[in-house]
C-alpha positions in Angstrom: 110.2 59.4 -17.6 113.6 57.9 -18.8 112.9 59.2 -22.3 112.3 62.7 -20.9 115.5 62.5 -18.9 117.6 61.6 -22.0 115.8 64.1 -24.2 116.6 66.9 -21.8 120.1 65.8 -21.3 120.5 65.7 -25.1 119.1 69.2 -25.5 121.4 70.5 -22.8 124.4 68.7 -24.2 123.6 70.4 -27.5 123.8 73.8 -25.7 127.1 72.7 -24.1 128.6 71.8 -27.5 127.7 75.1 -29.0 125.4 73.6 -31.6 122.5 75.9 -30.7 121.8 78.7 -33.1 122.9 82.2 -32.2 120.2 84.1 -30.2 119.5 87.8 -30.4 122.2 89.8 -28.8 121.5 92.2 -26.0 124.5 94.4 -25.8 126.2 95.5 -22.6 129.1 98.0 -22.6 132.2 96.7 -20.9 135.7 98.3 -20.9 137.3 94.9 -21.4 135.7 94.3 -24.8 138.4 94.4 -27.5 141.2 94.2 -24.9 144.0 91.7 -25.4 145.6 90.7 -22.1 148.7 88.6 -21.2 147.4 86.5 -18.4 150.6 86.2 -16.4 151.0 89.9 -16.0 147.4 91.0 -16.3 148.6 93.8 -18.6 147.2 94.7 -22.0 149.4 93.8 -25.0 149.4 95.0 -28.6 148.5 92.7 -31.4 152.0 92.8 -32.8 153.4 91.7 -29.4 151.0 88.8 -29.4 152.2 87.8 -32.9 155.8 88.0 -31.8 155.0 85.2 -29.3 152.9 83.2 -31.7 155.4 83.1 -34.6 157.8 81.4 -32.2 155.3 78.8 -31.1 155.1 75.2 -32.3 151.4 75.0 -31.6 148.9 77.8 -31.3 145.4 77.3 -29.9 142.8 79.8 -31.0 140.3 78.8 -28.3 136.7 79.9 -29.1 133.1 79.8 -28.1 131.8 78.0 -31.1 128.9 80.3 -31.9 130.5 83.7 -31.4 131.3 85.3 -34.8 133.8 87.7 -33.3 135.9 84.7 -32.2 136.0 83.4 -35.8 137.0 86.9 -37.0 139.9 87.0 -34.6 141.0 83.5 -35.8 141.0 84.8 -39.3 143.0 87.9 -38.3 145.7 85.8 -36.5 146.1 83.3 -39.4 146.4 86.2 -41.9 149.0 87.8 -39.7 151.0 84.6 -39.7 150.8 84.5 -43.5 151.9 88.1 -43.7 154.9 87.2 -41.7 156.0 84.5 -44.2 154.4 81.5 -42.5 152.2 78.7 -44.0 150.3 77.4 -40.9 148.7 74.0 -40.8 145.1 74.4 -39.5 143.5 71.7 -37.3 139.8 71.8 -36.6 138.1 70.3 -33.5 134.8 70.3 -35.4 136.0 67.7 -37.9 137.3 64.2 -37.1 140.8 63.0 -37.9 139.0 60.6 -40.3 137.6 63.6 -42.1 141.0 64.9 -43.1 141.0 63.3 -46.6 137.6 65.0 -47.2 139.0 68.3 -46.2 142.0 67.9 -48.4 139.8 66.8 -51.3 137.9 70.0 -50.8 141.0 72.0 -50.8 142.0 70.4 -54.1 138.6 70.9 -55.6 138.3 74.5 -54.6 141.7 75.3 -56.2 140.1 74.7 -59.6 138.1 77.4 -61.4 134.4 76.8 -61.0 131.3 78.8 -61.7 129.4 80.1 -58.6 126.9 77.3 -59.1 129.5 74.6 -59.3 131.3 76.0 -56.2 128.0 75.9 -54.3 127.5 72.3 -55.4 131.0 71.4 -54.2 130.3 73.0 -50.8 127.0 71.2 -50.4 128.5 67.8 -51.3 131.5 68.2 -48.9 129.2 69.6 -46.2 127.0 66.5 -46.4 130.0 64.1 -46.4 131.3 65.9 -43.3 128.0 65.3 -41.6 127.2 69.0 -41.4 124.1 69.0 -43.6 121.8 68.9 -40.5 123.7 71.6 -38.6 122.6 75.3 -38.9 123.8 77.3 -41.9 125.2 79.9 -39.4 127.4 77.4 -37.6 128.6 75.8 -40.8 129.3 79.2 -42.3 131.9 80.0 -39.6 134.0 77.0 -40.4 133.3 77.1 -44.1 134.7 80.6 -44.1 137.9 79.4 -42.5 138.2 76.4 -44.9 137.8 78.8 -47.9 140.5 81.0 -46.3 142.8 78.0 -46.2 142.0 77.2 -49.8 142.7 80.8 -50.9 146.1 80.8 -49.1 147.1 77.2 -50.0 147.2 76.1 -46.4 146.7 72.4 -45.4 143.8 71.6 -43.1 143.0 68.6 -41.0 140.4 67.2 -38.6 141.4 66.4 -35.0 138.5 64.8 -33.2 136.9 61.4 -32.9 134.1 60.7 -35.4 130.6 61.6 -34.5 129.7 57.9 -34.3 132.6 57.1 -31.9 131.5 59.9 -29.6 127.9 58.8 -29.6 128.9 55.2 -28.9 131.1 56.1 -25.9 128.4 58.4 -24.5 125.7 55.8 -25.0 127.5 52.7 -23.8 130.4 53.9 -21.8 134.0 52.8 -22.3 133.7 49.6 -20.3 130.9 48.3 -22.6 132.6 49.1 -26.0 133.7 46.1 -28.1 137.4 45.2 -28.3 137.3 46.3 -31.9 136.1 49.8 -30.9 138.6 50.1 -28.1 141.4 49.1 -30.5 140.5 52.1 -32.6 140.7 54.6 -29.7 143.9 56.2 -28.6 144.6 56.8 -24.9 147.5 58.7 -23.2 146.7 56.7 -20.0 146.8 59.9 -18.1 144.4 60.0 -15.2 143.8 62.5 -12.4 141.0 62.2 -9.9 141.0 66.0 -9.1 140.6 66.8 -12.8 137.9 64.2 -13.2 135.9 65.6 -10.2 136.3 69.1 -11.6 135.1 68.2 -15.1 132.2 66.3 -13.8 131.2 69.4 -11.8 131.4 71.4 -15.0 129.1 68.9 -16.8 126.6 69.1 -13.9 126.7 72.9 -14.0 126.3 73.0 -17.8 123.4 70.7 -17.4 121.7 73.2 -15.1 122.6 71.3 -11.9 121.2 68.0 -13.0 123.6 65.1 -12.1 122.5 62.0 -13.9 125.4 59.8 -12.5 125.8 57.2 -15.2 125.4 59.7 -18.0 127.9 62.1 -16.3 130.4 59.3 -16.1 130.0 58.5 -19.8 130.3 62.2 -20.8 133.6 62.3 -18.9 134.8 59.2 -20.7 133.9 60.7 -24.1 135.6 64.0 -23.0 138.8 62.2 -22.2 138.9 60.1 -25.3 138.3 63.2 -27.4 141.1 65.1 -25.7 143.5 62.1 -26.1 142.6 61.8 -29.8 143.0 65.5 -30.5 146.3 65.6 -28.7 147.6 62.8 -30.9 146.3 64.7 -33.9 148.2 67.8 -32.9 151.4 65.8 -32.6 150.8 64.2 -36.0 150.3 67.6 -37.6 153.4 69.0 -35.9 155.4 66.0 -37.2 154.1 66.7 -40.7 155.4 70.3 -40.4 158.9 69.0 -39.6 159.1 67.1 -42.9 160.0 70.3 -44.8 161.1 73.7 -43.8 159.6 75.6 -46.8 156.5 75.2 -48.9 156.4 75.6 -52.7 155.8 79.3 -52.3 158.9 79.7 -50.1 157.0 80.2 -46.9 158.1 78.6 -43.6 155.8 75.7 -42.9 154.0 75.9 -39.6 153.1 76.6 -36.9 150.2 74.3 -36.2 147.1 76.4 -35.6 144.3 74.7 -33.7 140.6 75.9 -33.9 139.1 74.5 -30.8 136.5 75.1 -28.1 138.0 76.9 -25.0 136.8 74.1 -22.7 139.4 71.7 -24.2 142.3 74.1 -23.4 141.4 76.0 -20.2 144.1 76.2 -17.5 146.6 74.3 -19.7 144.6 71.1 -19.3 142.5 68.9 -21.6 144.4 68.8 -24.9 147.4 70.9 -23.8 148.6 68.7 -21.0 148.2 65.6 -23.2 150.2 67.2 -26.0 152.9 68.1 -23.4 152.9 64.4 -22.2 153.4 63.2 -25.8 156.1 65.7 -26.6 157.3 67.9 -23.7 159.6 69.9 -26.0 156.8 71.5 -28.0 156.1 75.2 -27.3 152.3 75.7 -27.0 150.5 79.0 -26.8 146.9 79.4 -25.9 144.9 82.5 -27.1 141.5 82.3 -25.5 138.8 84.5 -27.1 136.8 85.3 -24.0 133.2 86.5 -23.7 132.6 89.1 -21.0 130.5 87.8 -18.1 126.8 88.4 -17.9 127.4 90.8 -15.0 130.3 93.3 -14.8 133.5 91.6 -13.4 137.0 92.9 -12.7 139.9 91.6 -14.8 141.3 89.7 -11.9 138.2 87.5 -11.8 138.9 86.4 -15.4 142.5 85.6 -14.6 142.0 83.6 -11.4 144.1 80.4 -11.5 142.4 77.0 -11.1 143.8 75.1 -8.1 143.7 71.3 -8.6 145.8 68.7 -6.8 148.5 67.5 -9.2 148.6 70.6 -11.4 150.3 73.9 -11.2 147.8 76.8 -10.6 147.8 78.8 -13.9 145.4 81.3 -15.5 142.8 80.1 -18.0 145.1 80.9 -21.0 148.4 82.6 -22.0 146.4 85.4 -23.6 142.8 86.5 -23.3 141.0 88.5 -26.0 137.8 89.9 -24.6 134.7 90.1 -26.8 131.0 90.8 -26.5 128.7 87.9 -25.6 126.5 86.2 -28.1 123.7 86.1 -25.6 122.8 87.2 -22.1 120.0 84.7 -21.7 120.3 81.9 -19.1 120.1 78.7 -21.2 118.8 76.8 -18.1 115.8 79.0 -17.6 113.7 77.3 -20.3 114.4 73.9 -18.7 113.9 75.0 -15.1 110.5 73.5 -14.4 111.3 70.2 -16.2 114.6 69.9 -14.3 112.9 70.5 -11.0 110.5 67.7 -11.7 113.5 65.5 -12.6 115.3 66.3 -9.4 112.1 65.5 -7.3 111.8 62.2 -9.2 115.4 61.2 -8.3 114.8 61.9 -4.6 111.8 59.4 -4.5 
């Protein structure tokens, strides 16, 4: 029974992390699709108005749902607009670890050289394997490969932000308290702690896992979540500090801002990575653009902009700007696990 529990939790965690392949889209018309909204006012804004804010930001978060191609298209458009305005942004990726940064830079160097199509494909496959993406779907890899190639073509530096896959697995499997001193030494912690946020995130994990609260695993997931946010916040600070080392690149472009490609869960309501970056450097100007899928059922704009009220935090909307898009899928991911989860719940009650 224990193997079944961990298998199902693993499958559901995969869904949570966005590593499931894109399902067939069942379209629903919604007037919000394509609308860009400033959250504080609830009013639509033009793309040029958005860019006027972004070019004056130190750090820009392009918060995505990982498997939505429209979100990656918007990221491409925003980065291109920064380039068109004379900037050379540094791009940070959640989906790669900070330890992967030399591999990404090697790729950038390799791709600058003239290669035959066959050689380019070989370079891509070699780097993909070294980054640990050879077992991920071609579709998911393609989204980030496209952005990496875009960085290459525009001579933009790129870096990983997150913990390594092995570090994440170790924390989730053993818990922070059972890690070795050597492992703990390699982790960065802001020491920030808030019981209200902890309770909120654990409720999110339970919801994502279709209502199944496996206490010890939920605790470990939260520990992994916090360590990831702390590491990514430190990575953001390190990238910003790198921007400050010179004002112009070799092409005469203004270096920066830092552009972060990241899942929306790490940035919602100014929490996760954002409040940790603020803790590390309160003077930084951060702007969060959240690409937002419409809900399964029609909803008013006000429902999307409802602030989160947590003790110890100022109630704020989910992001500074919301850009609404079509959903990837209208299927309930919990439906296929419903019967198995019911059996698991009954087993826990015994």
